[in-house]
DRENVEXGU-523209 format. One line per 10 residues: number of its first residue (from 1); their letters; for each residue x, z negated, y negated of N, C-alpha, C. Coordinates in Angstrom, 3 decimals, decimal comma. Each point is the difference from the previous one (the first is absolute). Layout:
# DRENVEXGU-523209
NUM = A = X/Z/Y/X/Z/Y/X/Z/Y | ...;
***
This chain:
# DRENVEXGU-523209
1 = MNMGGSKPRL = 219,688/-136,353/-157,693/-0,565/0,818/-1,241/-1,120/-0,535/-0,567 | -0,679/-1,222/0,544/-1,124/-0,486/-0,774/0,249/-0,660/-1,245 | -1,076/-0,402/-0,758/0,353/-0,488/-1,197/0,637/-1,295/0,051 | 1,112/-0,196/-0,994/0,795/-1,396/0,174/1,004/-0,200/1,061 | 0,210/1,270/0,837/0,892/-0,085/0,952/-0,102/-0,917/1,171 | -1,294/-0,700/0,181/-0,378/-0,610/1,083/-1,599/0,299/0,449 | -0,291/-0,150/1,145/-1,244/0,445/0,582/-1,064/-0,995/-0,675 | -1,076/0,727/-0,632/-1,154/-0,767/-0,465/-0,701/-0,886/0,783 | -0,376/-1,348/-0,153/-0,880/-0,797/0,926/-1,356/-0,018/-0,836 | -0,734/0,804/0,421/-1,312/-0,099/-0,775/-1,034/-0,512/1,131;
11 = LGEARRARML = -1,037/-0,372/-0,681/-1,116/-1,049/0,844/-1,178/0,844/0,085 | -0,735/0,158/1,085/-1,398/0,245/0,310/-0,435/1,397/-0,480 | -0,820/-0,133/-1,027/-0,584/1,139/-0,907/1,093/1,073/-0,424 | 0,863/-0,855/-0,786/1,007/0,670/-0,709/1,131/0,965/1,063 | 0,125/-0,752/1,123/0,672/0,640/0,880/-0,699/1,245/0,717 | -1,304/-0,057/0,255/-0,662/1,014/0,426/-0,254/1,220/-0,969 | 0,010/-0,358/-1,191/-0,296/1,003/-1,144/1,390/0,674/0,079 | 1,159/-0,343/-0,003/1,250/0,686/0,227/0,220/0,865/1,240 | -0,662/-0,669/0,940/-0,001/0,889/1,516/-0,632/1,116/-0,202 | -1,236/-0,098/-0,616/-1,069/1,164/-0,322/0,693/0,908/-0,790;
21 = AWLQEEGSAR = 0,865/-0,409/-1,054/0,460/1,038/-0,940/1,344/0,655/0,735 | 0,521/-0,634/0,881/0,994/0,420/0,710/-0,378/1,388/0,980 | -1,411/-0,324/0,748/-0,796/0,993/0,704/-0,262/0,974/-0,597 | -0,491/-0,113/-1,375/-0,741/0,995/-0,876/1,187/0,790/-0,487 | 1,296/-0,351/0,185/0,974/0,623/-0,380/0,590/0,961/1,065 | 0,227/-0,739/1,114/0,815/0,515/1,317/-1,059/0,765/0,924 | -1,139/-0,411/-0,068/-1,076/0,517/1,033/-0,041/-0,858/1,221 | 1,076/-0,521/0,507/-0,079/-0,764/1,228/1,099/-1,111/-0,114 | -0,072/-0,844/0,746/1,327/-0,825/0,232/-0,235/-0,900/1,256 | 1,095/-0,283/0,593/0,361/-0,789/1,227/0,009/-1,698/-0,295;
31 = VRTLADAFDV = -0,588/-0,658/0,722/-0,154/-1,437/-0,065/1,499/-0,659/-0,231 | 0,825/0,625/0,839/1,378/-0,657/-0,277/0,527/0,374/-1,299 | -0,241/1,197/-0,580/0,788/0,312/-1,248/-0,949/-0,773/-1,174 | -0,954/-0,183/0,130/-0,789/-0,847/-1,053/0,207/-1,584/0,330 | 0,227/-0,344/1,048/0,737/-1,500/0,271/1,326/-0,237/-0,730 | 0,789/1,040/0,156/1,399/0,106/-0,424/-0,144/-0,110/-1,722 | -0,849/0,910/-0,385/0,046/0,348/-1,561/-0,671/-1,314/-0,756 | -0,828/-0,391/0,635/-0,717/-1,292/-0,752/0,521/-1,457/0,663 | 1,015/0,168/0,793/0,441/-1,220/0,616/-1,169/-1,088/0,554 | -0,681/0,392/0,937/-1,145/-0,790/0,435/0,121/0,250/1,537;
41 = SEVTVRQDLE = -0,623/-0,611/0,808/-0,138/0,363/1,584/-0,866/1,194/0,119 | 0,179/0,651/1,195/-0,858/0,951/0,392/-1,119/-0,323/0,265 | -0,367/-1,300/0,401/-1,222/-0,613/0,159/-0,817/0,087/-1,395 | 0,566/-0,599/-0,908/-0,311/0,215/-1,526/-0,650/1,368/-0,259 | 1,010/1,038/0,085/-0,261/1,249/-0,267/-1,230/0,618/0,714 | -0,345/-0,397/1,564/-1,078/0,390/0,526/-1,253/-0,368/-0,494 | 0,134/-1,424/-0,444/-1,154/-0,600/-0,579/-0,510/0,691/-1,324 | 1,154/0,346/-0,791/-0,170/0,665/-1,168/-0,683/1,166/0,244 | 0,455/1,056/0,971/-0,625/1,176/0,496/-1,513/0,017/0,029 | -0,072/-1,093/0,947/-1,470/-0,256/0,514/-0,943/-0,135/-1,277;
51 = TLEAQGHILR = 0,563/-0,936/-0,999/-0,971/-0,032/-1,125/-0,157/1,426/-0,792 | 1,075/0,624/-0,052/-0,249/1,254/-0,768/-0,678/0,889/0,754 | 0,030/0,127/1,241/-0,881/0,714/0,684/-1,428/-0,397/-0,194 | -0,106/-1,206/0,302/-1,536/-0,473/-0,223/-0,576/0,301/-1,579 | 0,850/0,142/-0,898/-0,158/0,324/-1,294/-0,450/1,679/-0,243 | 0,298/0,741/1,334/-0,146/1,500/-0,187/1,074/0,796/-0,597 | 1,242/-0,940/-0,116/0,919/0,842/-0,671/0,649/1,128/0,961 | 0,579/-0,720/1,019/1,056/0,571/1,206/-0,557/-0,050/1,320 | 0,588/0,794/0,923/-0,272/-0,192/1,277/1,222/-0,374/0,942 | -0,081/-1,083/0,689/1,049/-0,496/0,928/0,242/0,923/0,949;
61 = EHGGAFLKSL = 1,404/0,285/0,557/0,216/0,573/1,187/1,069/-1,045/0,801 | 0,515/0,360/1,206/0,918/-0,801/0,597/1,240/-0,038/-0,756 | 0,273/-1,313/-0,539/1,301/-0,225/-0,561/-0,049/0,435/-1,588 | -0,962/0,138/-0,546/-0,017/0,383/-1,214/-1,510/0,397/-0,584 | -0,094/0,493/-1,155/-1,170/0,650/-0,579/0,201/1,232/-1,002 | -1,262/0,561/-0,104/0,303/1,136/-0,996/-1,474/-0,054/-0,926 | 0,189/0,767/-1,151/-0,829/0,146/-1,073/-1,526/0,616/0,552 | -1,058/-0,571/-0,092/-1,144/0,627/0,575/-0,482/1,322/-0,644 | 0,314/0,009/-1,141/-0,234/1,381/-0,896/0,793/1,086/0,311 | 1,076/-0,170/0,530/1,060/0,982/-0,003/-0,276/1,422/0,587;
71 = PAQVRSMALQ = -0,643/0,202/1,063/-0,089/1,438/0,664/-0,993/0,799/-1,041 | -1,001/-0,542/-0,624/-0,936/0,583/-0,877/0,747/0,312/-1,387 | 0,939/-0,887/-0,330/0,621/-0,065/-1,324/1,054/1,544/0,105 | 0,752/-0,159/1,245/0,973/1,231/0,142/-0,801/1,316/0,223 | -1,071/-0,116/0,701/-0,674/1,312/0,013/-0,526/0,470/-1,406 | -0,385/-0,745/-1,008/-0,469/0,391/-1,230/1,125/0,203/-1,118 | 1,191/-0,396/0,430/1,417/-0,088/-0,723/-0,502/-0,961/-1,210 | -0,574/-1,048/-0,051/-0,277/-1,061/-0,631/1,123/-0,883/-0,193 | 0,441/-0,648/-1,096/0,919/-1,099/-0,137/-0,851/-1,357/0,140 | 0,710/-0,924/0,500/-0,593/-1,292/0,135/-0,355/-0,696/-1,434;
81 = NAGHMEAKRQ = 0,951/0,103/-0,945/-0,109/-0,807/-1,162/-0,518/1,052/-1,080 | -1,542/-0,152/-0,206/-0,573/0,923/-0,983/-0,695/-0,643/-1,063 | 0,384/-1,331/-0,435/-0,309/-0,770/-1,164/0,644/0,473/-1,151 | -0,761/-0,277/-1,071/0,680/0,192/-1,392/0,141/1,403/-0,051 | -0,782/0,998/0,495/0,476/1,308/-0,101/-0,235/0,601/-1,548 | -0,845/-0,258/-0,898/0,062/0,306/-1,198/1,275/-0,097/-0,712 | 0,598/-1,134/0,101/1,294/-0,536/-0,594/1,042/0,622/0,691 | -0,218/0,362/1,378/1,140/1,057/0,528/-0,048/1,355/-0,199 | -1,168/0,447/-0,561/-0,256/1,444/-0,396/0,792/0,068/-1,361 | 0,016/-0,856/-0,733/0,423/-0,001/-1,293/1,529/-0,171/0,125;
91 = IGIAAAAMVD = 0,412/-0,779/0,535/1,551/-0,227/0,359/0,581/1,306/0,758 | -0,780/0,377/0,756/0,440/1,571/0,766/0,203/1,120/-1,094 | -1,115/-0,045/-1,221/0,379/1,107/-0,886/1,112/-0,388/-0,762 | 0,135/-1,213/-0,640/1,227/-0,509/-0,729/1,248/0,256/0,525 | -0,036/-0,364/1,493/1,351/0,263/0,722/0,341/1,418/0,273 | -0,697/0,788/0,317/0,072/1,351/0,358/0,545/0,931/-1,355 | -0,483/-0,728/-1,255/0,319/0,669/-1,254/1,605/-0,372/-0,294 | 0,651/-0,646/0,935/1,351/-0,127/-0,327/0,904/0,818/0,962 | -0,740/1,130/0,723/0,966/0,781/0,939/-0,267/1,338/-0,729 | 1,088/0,575/-0,238/0,309/1,263/-0,644/0,234/1,016/1,047;
101 = DGASIILDAG = -0,286/1,341/-0,452/0,449/1,063/1,088/1,331/-0,249/0,339 | 0,422/0,504/1,084/1,508/-0,159/0,694/0,288/-1,310/0,571 | -0,960/-1,122/-0,217/0,502/-1,342/0,278/0,101/-0,101/1,526 | 0,736/-0,952/0,450/0,188/-0,343/1,512/-0,576/-1,393/-0,268 | -0,962/-0,411/0,918/-0,526/-1,355/-0,100/-0,201/-0,524/1,674 | -0,384/-1,217/-0,114/-0,368/-0,456/1,395/-1,202/-0,810/-0,295 | -1,090/0,197/0,747/-1,244/-0,575/0,190/-0,284/-1,092/1,008 | 0,184/-1,381/-0,268/-0,397/-0,963/1,043/-1,482/0,325/0,429 | -0,289/-0,585/1,155/-1,271/-0,021/0,659/-0,795/-0,976/-0,747 | -1,281/0,230/-0,179/-0,900/-1,101/-0,779/-1,092/0,807/-0,612;
111 = STTTEVAANL = -1,051/-0,939/-0,206/-1,205/0,480/-0,670/0,340/0,593/-1,539 | 0,897/-0,758/-0,732/0,310/0,458/-1,267/0,752/1,103/-0,105 | 0,977/0,008/0,766/0,863/1,349/0,173/-0,601/1,133/0,320 | -0,941/-0,135/0,902/-1,060/1,094/0,329/-0,596/0,561/-1,465 | -0,277/-0,959/-1,075/-0,751/0,433/-1,072/1,178/0,850/-0,715 | 1,202/-0,419/0,064/0,860/0,589/-0,608/0,202/1,365/0,353 | 0,080/0,223/1,548/0,014/1,378/0,606/-1,112/0,998/-0,477 | -1,279/-0,736/-0,069/-1,075/0,779/-0,344/0,144/0,480/-1,330 | 0,803/-0,441/-0,783/0,028/0,517/-1,354/1,331/0,813/-0,349 | 0,800/0,525/1,065/0,996/0,804/-0,305/-0,289/1,418/0,187;
121 = AGRHDITLIT = -0,994/0,257/0,558/-0,481/1,359/0,292/0,274/0,899/-1,335 | 0,680/1,312/0,059/0,060/0,787/-1,042/1,762/0,077/-0,316 | 0,837/-1,245/0,317/1,343/-0,013/-0,339/0,725/1,175/0,762 | 1,188/0,310/-0,385/0,837/0,962/0,582/1,287/-0,669/0,375 | 0,464/0,655/1,050/1,455/-0,149/0,479/0,284/-1,680/0,141 | -1,010/-0,522/0,731/-0,032/-1,625/0,333/0,723/-0,049/1,407 | 0,769/-0,875/0,138/0,744/-0,401/1,376/-0,696/-1,407/0,137 | -0,871/-0,121/1,068/-0,654/-1,242/0,234/0,190/-0,570/1,430 | 0,531/-1,205/-0,116/0,369/-0,733/1,307/-1,078/-1,233/0,062 | -0,777/-0,260/1,217/-0,713/-0,939/0,176/-0,144/-0,347/1,450;
131 = NALNIALMLG = -0,554/-1,372/0,113/-0,039/-0,361/1,388/-1,666/-0,109/0,276 | -0,817/0,629/-0,735/-1,546/-0,025/0,086/-0,321/1,076/0,426 | -0,614/0,179/1,075/-0,645/1,248/0,879/-1,027/0,510/-1,225 | -0,981/-0,739/-0,257/-1,005/0,558/-1,094/0,612/0,522/-1,047 | 0,953/-0,381/-0,606/0,536/0,596/-1,265/0,801/1,365/0,340 | 0,597/-0,088/1,310/0,804/1,434/0,328/-1,155/0,917/0,453 | -1,072/-0,295/0,505/-1,229/1,027/0,134/-0,673/0,310/-1,136 | -0,049/-0,862/-1,117/-0,526/0,400/-1,239/0,880/0,981/-0,731 | 1,207/-0,303/-0,102/1,077/1,133/-0,761/0,727/0,938/0,691 | 0,012/-0,147/1,305/0,779/0,771/0,983/-0,226/1,544/-0,312;
141 = AEQGFDVHLT = -1,245/0,202/-0,165/-0,433/1,466/-0,311/0,044/0,499/-1,538 | 0,157/-0,983/-0,648/0,137/0,358/-1,437/1,088/1,117/-0,407 | -0,457/1,023/-0,667/1,169/0,841/-0,460/0,787/-0,864/-0,988 | 1,487/0,139/-0,016/0,827/-0,791/-0,860/0,474/-1,302/0,398 | -0,474/-0,616/1,107/0,486/-0,905/0,550/0,496/0,131/1,522 | 1,439/-0,665/0,156/0,699/-0,064/0,898/-0,100/-1,353/0,712 | -0,815/-0,182/1,167/-0,250/-1,186/0,315/0,874/-0,420/1,404 | 0,263/-1,226/-0,132/0,762/-0,487/1,236/-0,358/-1,317/0,244 | -0,213/-0,122/1,545/-0,808/-1,458/0,496/1,125/-0,564/0,793 | 0,270/-1,371/-0,325/0,861/-0,738/0,729/-0,556/-0,395/1,409;
151 = GGHFKAPTLS = 0,869/-0,131/0,995/-0,473/-0,418/1,591/-0,135/-1,474/0,078 | -0,166/-0,406/1,125/-0,253/-1,378/0,221/-1,446/-0,357/0,851 | -0,112/-1,272/-0,222/-1,321/-0,361/0,765/-1,235/0,175/-0,794 | -1,114/0,309/0,613/-1,111/0,346/-0,659/-0,744/-1,330/-0,273 | -0,621/-0,344/-1,236/-0,761/-1,030/-0,370/-1,275/0,495/-0,310 | -1,022/-0,110/0,866/-1,279/0,397/-0,228/-0,718/-0,389/-1,292 | -0,123/-1,298/-0,365/-0,671/-0,487/-1,314/0,433/0,611/-1,318 | 1,251/0,479/0,045/0,692/0,561/-1,242/0,123/1,413/0,065 | -0,375/0,575/1,149/0,340/1,625/0,182/1,453/0,282/-0,137 | 0,978/-0,941/0,375/1,302/0,155/-0,373/1,035/0,015/1,331;
161 = VSGNRSAEYL = 1,182/0,202/-0,285/1,034/-0,143/1,062/0,892/-0,991/-0,587 | 0,621/-0,974/0,957/0,694/-0,959/-0,601/1,312/-0,319/1,101 | 0,393/-1,218/-0,432/1,318/-0,411/0,988/1,183/0,619/-0,432 | 1,117/-0,720/0,717/1,427/0,544/-0,023/0,169/1,554/0,050 | -0,617/0,478/0,637/0,258/1,423/0,175/-0,508/0,845/-1,278 | -1,008/-0,413/-0,725/-0,579/0,327/-1,104/1,145/-0,051/-1,208 | 0,472/-1,295/0,086/0,980/-0,393/-1,046/1,203/0,814/0,271 | 0,317/0,283/1,256/1,324/0,662/0,040/-0,154/1,455/-0,373 | -1,224/0,586/-0,138/-0,093/1,513/-0,376/0,469/0,119/-1,450 | -0,236/-1,251/-0,857/0,287/0,009/-1,459/1,286/-0,256/-0,174;
171 = RGIYVDRLFL = 1,102/-0,186/0,860/1,275/-0,337/-0,477/0,736/1,113/-0,283 | 0,583/-0,131/-1,270/0,545/1,272/-0,349/-0,681/0,958/-0,785 | -1,292/-0,597/-0,342/-0,939/0,974/-0,872/0,014/-0,451/-1,412 | -0,145/0,674/-0,872/0,004/-0,309/-1,450/-1,269/0,674/-0,613 | -0,760/-0,643/-0,754/-1,088/0,507/-0,628/0,007/-0,472/-1,510 | -0,833/0,605/-0,726/-0,184/-0,450/-1,505/-0,732/-1,287/-0,182 | -0,949/-0,150/0,826/-0,993/-0,983/-0,231/-0,735/-0,414/1,279 | -0,168/-1,360/0,213/-0,885/-0,352/1,104/-1,165/-0,846/-0,487 | -1,157/0,488/0,690/-1,285/-0,752/-0,610/-0,248/-0,876/1,230 | 0,173/-1,360/-0,200/-0,024/-1,032/0,876/-1,508/-0,628/0,100;
181 = ATAAIDLEAG = -0,154/-0,725/1,123/-1,374/-0,561/0,208/0,248/-1,752/0,416 | -0,674/-0,563/-0,299/0,148/-1,485/0,396/-1,151/-0,701/0,249 | -0,055/-0,939/0,770/-1,346/-0,611/0,335/-0,353/-1,390/-1,105 | 1,246/-0,663/-0,467/-0,089/-1,013/-0,835/1,379/0,057/-1,075 | -0,230/-0,724/-1,272/1,102/0,176/-0,841/-0,160/-1,465/-0,469 | 1,499/-0,876/-0,068/-0,102/-1,235/-0,657/1,534/-0,102/-0,539 | -0,027/-0,423/-1,048/1,175/-0,336/-0,742/1,148/-0,637/0,911 | -0,502/-1,202/0,624/0,951/-0,606/0,695/0,330/0,631/1,381 | -1,228/0,435/0,818/0,220/0,520/1,495/0,410/1,423/-0,102 | -0,256/0,643/-1,162/0,386/1,448/-0,080/-1,364/0,849/0,736;
191 = LTYPALSDIP = 0,438/1,146/0,413/-0,894/0,720/0,836/-0,012/-0,275/1,415 | -1,378/-0,228/0,322/-0,139/-0,434/1,431/-1,129/0,950/0,653 | 0,259/-0,260/1,373/-0,954/1,103/0,878/-0,568/-0,831/1,115 | -0,909/0,712/0,657/-0,792/-0,914/1,047/1,034/-0,058/1,400 | 0,701/0,870/0,237/0,670/0,144/1,043/1,687/0,304/-0,153 | 0,642/0,084/1,277/1,355/0,119/-0,228/0,505/1,498/0,089 | -0,631/0,955/0,754/0,395/1,404/0,299/0,261/0,862/-1,256 | -0,472/-0,231/-0,989/0,095/0,818/-1,172/1,132/-0,269/-0,803 | 0,701/-1,470/0,160/0,808/-0,120/-0,832/1,510/0,517/0,071 | 0,396/0,533/1,013/1,258/0,880/0,092/-0,359/1,351/-0,600;
201 = VKRAMIEAAR = -1,365/0,681/0,150/-0,276/1,088/-0,664/-0,023/-0,037/-1,484 | -0,427/-1,022/-0,626/-0,076/-0,182/-1,426/1,275/-0,244/-0,586 | 0,920/-0,600/0,655/1,460/-0,269/-0,473/0,631/1,283/-0,214 | 0,003/0,834/1,158/0,337/1,299/0,133/-0,377/0,797/-1,177 | -1,196/-0,142/-0,158/-0,822/0,888/-0,973/0,517/-0,409/-1,519 | 0,264/-1,211/-0,403/0,658/-0,393/-1,145/1,356/0,494/-0,067 | 0,722/-0,255/1,051/1,454/0,442/-0,047/0,072/1,488/-0,441 | -0,851/0,808/0,630/-0,033/1,592/-0,403/-0,407/0,299/-1,359 | -0,794/-0,765/-0,775/-0,473/0,270/-1,270/0,731/-0,200/-1,238 | 0,167/0,827/-0,808/0,535/-0,316/-1,335/-0,689/-0,812/-0,932;
211 = EVVLVADASK = -1,488/0,067/0,304/-0,717/-0,899/-0,782/-1,229/-0,432/0,978 | -0,367/-1,537/-0,092/-0,968/-0,255/0,979/-1,325/-0,149/-0,972 | -1,055/0,370/0,482/-1,458/-0,257/-0,658/-0,766/-0,538/0,814 | -0,351/-1,303/-0,176/-0,949/-0,772/0,687/-1,373/0,338/-0,370 | -0,737/0,386/0,680/-1,560/0,305/-0,288/-0,990/-1,249/0,898 | -0,615/-0,514/-1,177/-0,593/-1,300/0,713/-1,202/-0,384/-1,081 | -1,246/0,040/0,419/-1,179/-0,729/-0,923/0,351/-1,347/-0,122 | -0,754/-0,560/-1,095/0,546/-1,482/-0,462/-0,590/-1,015/0,745 | -1,058/0,304/1,109/-0,263/-0,980/0,684/1,072/-0,429/0,996 | 1,260/0,546/0,265/0,952/0,073/0,722/0,859/-1,285/-0,552;
221 = IGQRSFTALG = 0,069/-0,169/-1,359/0,888/-0,617/-0,761/-0,332/-1,550/-0,022 | 0,857/-0,911/0,439/-0,034/-1,388/0,319/-0,343/-0,278/1,163 | -0,002/0,928/1,056/-0,228/-0,288/1,332/1,282/0,042/0,772 | -0,111/-0,508/1,362/1,028/0,083/1,083/-0,489/0,373/1,032 | 0,829/0,978/0,804/-0,395/0,385/1,326/0,993/-0,574/1,006 | 0,304/0,397/1,151/0,787/-0,696/1,123/1,360/0,180/-0,313 | 0,386/1,345/-0,180/1,417/0,122/0,181/0,579/0,513/-1,325 | 1,362/-0,329/-0,566/0,329/0,355/-1,248/1,035/1,131/0,130 | -0,242/0,951/-0,826/1,037/1,281/-0,133/1,123/-0,233/-0,913 | -0,365/-0,851/-1,088/0,925/-0,292/-0,930/-0,447/-0,328/-1,345;
231 = GIDMVDVLVT = 0,709/-0,146/-1,083/-0,422/-0,511/-1,325/-0,521/1,067/-0,646 | -0,910/-0,101/-1,186/-0,580/0,773/-0,834/1,203/1,006/-0,650 | 0,982/-0,482/-0,204/1,202/0,534/-0,559/0,414/1,204/0,848 | -0,409/0,507/1,134/0,408/0,871/0,513/-0,892/1,312/-0,281 | -1,076/-0,369/-1,038/-0,747/0,855/-0,388/0,424/0,585/-1,414 | -0,186/1,194/-0,466/0,185/0,555/-1,316/-1,216/-0,036/-0,820 | -1,015/0,397/0,510/-1,604/0,225/-0,546/-1,000/-0,428/0,835 | -0,803/-0,989/-0,761/-1,292/-0,052/0,640/-1,012/0,701/-0,625 | -0,617/0,685/0,847/-1,429/0,584/-0,496/-1,148/-0,715/0,665 | -0,830/-0,352/-1,092/-0,966/-0,808/0,610/-1,317/0,152/-0,928;
241 = DTSIREEDCS = -1,135/-0,802/0,068/-1,174/0,351/-0,999/-0,160/-1,047/-0,848 | -1,138/0,382/-0,940/-0,327/-0,979/-1,113/-0,344/-1,349/0,080 | -0,327/-0,170/1,455/-0,349/-1,638/0,330/1,286/-0,807/0,178 | 1,223/0,448/-0,260/1,054/-0,598/0,097/-0,137/-1,225/-1,279 | 0,311/-1,461/0,253/0,172/-0,930/-0,870/1,196/0,290/-1,016 | -0,359/-0,316/-1,168/1,207/0,019/-1,059/1,326/-0,904/0,419 | -0,391/-1,050/0,399/1,193/-0,883/0,584/0,879/0,490/0,961 | -0,898/0,575/1,007/0,703/0,779/1,309/0,740/1,105/-0,741 | -0,616/0,791/-0,606/1,083/1,290/-0,641/1,016/-0,465/-0,648 | -0,231/-1,017/-0,991/1,034/-0,547/-0,661/1,390/-0,567/0,912;
251 = AIEAAGVRVV = -0,377/-0,608/1,055/0,774/-0,553/1,022/0,518/0,958/0,818 | -0,534/0,957/0,354/0,688/1,237/0,742/0,884/0,710/-0,785 | -0,351/0,381/-1,462/1,031/0,523/-0,649/1,127/-0,595/-0,151 | -0,116/-1,441/-0,478/1,246/-0,799/-0,279/0,891/-0,008/1,406 | -0,388/0,327/1,325/0,750/0,336/1,038/0,778/1,227/-0,115 | -0,351/0,747/-0,978/0,608/1,442/-0,110/-0,433/1,095/0,534 | -1,413/-0,183/0,272/-0,872/1,099/0,520/-1,109/0,506/-1,118 | 0,361/1,179/-0,208/-1,237/0,775/-0,885/-1,274/0,141/0,543 | -0,871/-0,538/-0,798/-1,394/-0,065/0,466/-0,726/1,282/-0,534 | -0,751/0,723/0,665/-1,016/1,095/-0,396/-1,223/-0,521/0,374;
261 = VA = -0,935/0,072/-0,967/-1,484/-0,259/0,354/-0,569/1,313/-0,198 | -0,717/0,047/1,259/-0,680/1,273/-0,009/-1,439/-0,304/-0,351;
***
């Protein structure tokens, strides 16, 4: 399920950067899992984890490693990815404006989709399905919201649940609109993510939605992460910010995606 259908063979610093992104997405990982995913030996993975630990990013444990900041982050209900927040706030406002009273929606987990959720208060008769614990807590007590949380494996960095059980929850469900998150957007590689566990969930979300709205700040355009979900053509609308380049906007629209600039 990774990009190009074969395991990426990355060298040194680039491989460690991808491993760190994996841990920032999943919270922890086993040495054997990383060795299989990156097509390197377990010895190489241990050396990479030693380097990441020396840099202060992670803590190693027997057979694996976990993100150093994780306990404090979960206690404070903070999301790992907090960059480009002003752009994400503007995207959240624009995306939330697409939700009318009486709508049924899926909100994916992520910092940008959290901004969408933050701007939905005051709507009425909304059916909301999410895999994000923070979004469920944010809107679960709001009058006018019927909130459903998928099951699955808890992912601390994204305050979400994921995996095949989460995907199975969505089978046979149909909603008006999905607000989808991504780590990176590339016209050739499509939508890509740091790790594997979210891919089945995101595919099930897309299958459940009449319209797919991708919410992503422009810094993600032209980037590639580790694992591919699919082409940009699986998206109906991209809501992004004013820093999107004109040539990127034109290329995405040429692929059949409507671009909304917040």
